[in-house]
N, C-alpha and C positions, 0 to 999 in steps of 0.2 A: 460453342460448347463450354460449359462451366467445369473448371477443374476443382475437384474437391480435395481440400487439404486435410491432413490428419488432425483430429481434435487435439488441442493443447500443444500444437507444434507451430513454430515460426520459421518460415522459409528464409534461408540465409543468402548472402551475397552471390554465392555461386549458382543460385537457382536450382540446386540439386539436393542439398542437405538441409537439415532442420535443427532447431534448438528446442529443448523442452525445459520448463522451469517448474519444479515441484513447489507446492505451497508450503512455506515454513513460517507460520504466524509469528510476528514480532521478531523474526530472525532466530528463533530458538530451534535447536536440533538436538537429537540424542545420539549417543555413540552408535546405536543400532542403525539409525537413519544414515549416518555418515558411512558406516560399513556397507550398507546396502547400496548407496550411491556409488561407492568405489567399485563394488562387485559388478554393478550394471555397466559402469563406464568401461571396465576391463572386458566384459563379455561382448559388448557391442562396439568395442574399439573406438570409443568417443574421444576425439583428439583434444578438445578444449573443455575444461571445467572452470567456470568463472563465477566468482562471488559478485553479485550485482549490487548496484547502489541501493536497491530495495531490500537488502539483507536476505537475498535468496541465492540459490546455487543453480546456475544455468549449465545444462549439458548440451554442448554445441557440436554439430557435425554428424548427426544421425542420418542414416539412409532412410528414405521414406518408408520402406517396408519394415524397418526396425522400430519405428516410433511407437506403434501400439504394443508390441511385445515388451518394449522397454518400460512403458507406463505400467503394464501389468506386473512386471517384476519389481518395480519400485514400490508399488502399493501405496503411493502418495497421491493426494489431491493435486489437481492442476492449479498452478499459480498463474492466473490470467495475466497476460502481458500486452495484449492488443485489443481486447474486447472493451465494450463500454460499461465498465463496472469498477468496483473497488479493485485496485491492483495490489496494494499492500499497505500495511501499517508498519512504519519504521519506528522503532523504539530504542532508546538508550537503556543501559542497565538499571538506572534509577536506584531506589532504596534496596533492591535485591542484593547488590554488591558494591555499588559505587559510594565512596565516602562523601561525595558531594550531593548525592541524591536526596531530594526532599519529598518526592512523591513516587509511588509505585508505578513507574512508566511501563514496565513489562506487563504487569497485571492489567493496566488500563488498555494497553495495546491489544492484548488478547481479548478483552471484553469487546472492544470496538470491532476487531476483525470478525468475531463471532456474530455480532449484530448486523454487520453490513455486507458480509460475503453473500453473494447471490442477488443483491439488489440491482435492478436494472437502472442505469444512469445515463445522462446525455453524453458523457465522455468518460475517459478514465479518471479515477479519483485516487489520490495518494494522501496518506495521513502521516504526520510526524508527531511523536509523543516524546517529550523531554522531561526528565525528572527534576530538573533545576533550571534556573535562568541562563546557564551557559548554552542551553539549547543544542545539545549534541544530536538530538533527533531531527535537526534541521527543520524545526516546526514552522517557522515563519515563511519558508518557501515551499510549503506543502499546501495542497488544496484546503485541508483542515489541519490546524495545528493545536497542540496542547503543550503548555509549558508550566511545570510545577514550581511552587514556592512554598514557604512556610505557611502562607495564608490560604493556599489552595491552588486550583488550576486556573490558568488563563487560556481561553479558547479564541483562536483566530480563524479567519476564513478568507479564501481567495489568493493564497500565495502561489507563486510559480517560479521555478528555477530554470525555465527554458530560455528561448531566444529573446523573449520579452519579460525580463525578470520583474517580479512584483512581490513585495512583502505583504503578507496577509493582514487584514484589518482585525484588530483585537476587539472582540465583542463583549466579553465579560471576564471578570477576574474573581478570585477568592471562592471558586466553586469546589464543592466536595466531589467525590467520585461519581455519585449518582447524578448530581446536577450537571457535571461536565458531560457525562455519557448522554444524558437526555438532550442537552443542547446540540451535541454532535449529530444525534439522530434527527433532530428537527432541521438542522442545516442540510443534511443529506436528502431528507424528504422534500424540502423546499427546492433544492437544486434539481432533484428528480422531476418534480412537477412543473417547474418554471423554466428550466434551462433548455436551450436549443441543442439539437443534435450536434455533437462534436465540439460544443462550446465548453472550454475548460472553466473552472470556477473563477479564475482571474478575469476573464473576459465577461463572465456572467455578472460579477460584481460591478464592473465598469458599465455594463448595460442596464442592469436592474437597479443599481444604486445601493450603497451600503446602509443608508438610513432606512430604506424600504425593507431591506433584509433584517435589520435590527427590529423594526416594528413587527415583522412577521414571526420571528423566532424568540423574541424576548418578552412579548406581551403576555 
């Protein structure tokens, strides 16, 4: 007998309650969004509200019967957290507010999230966008990373911060916004088409070869 779990819900350690994670592109929220999250948390007596490493807000401890009503009242898209797809684009403040920012990392993060959300992939995909070489967006340990400088964007591929840490390989530098976005899309499409199921990009690079990847996406 197959047990159907509520859409957009993650079963917790107690095997009874669930977490839900609303989609917050590039970690940006409005006062209205925060007020609505607080209202829903109070109404459904959600015991844990946690800011995640992916710049999202997890609501943890929902009863199964409350998951669907909570999503309806939130009125937000699901931030996928277990499916084989883009999980999030992590972005630093960049030139929007940071005095060290050299590139519009928030703007780029929003562009990439819009382009890649909904794409079926071999495994989860995480993107980091940093507006300067200090790399506050943790770009080199993300599947796809962008690091800004005065000369443009550097794009990396195959980073991972898990149990087998790997720094992403830098593929191209000095790219403008459109060039960087186009390269990211080509990398995601190559990974989609050639990756094995549940094979993260770090292992994909090790198997497929970075030179082969460069030949595919930079030609």
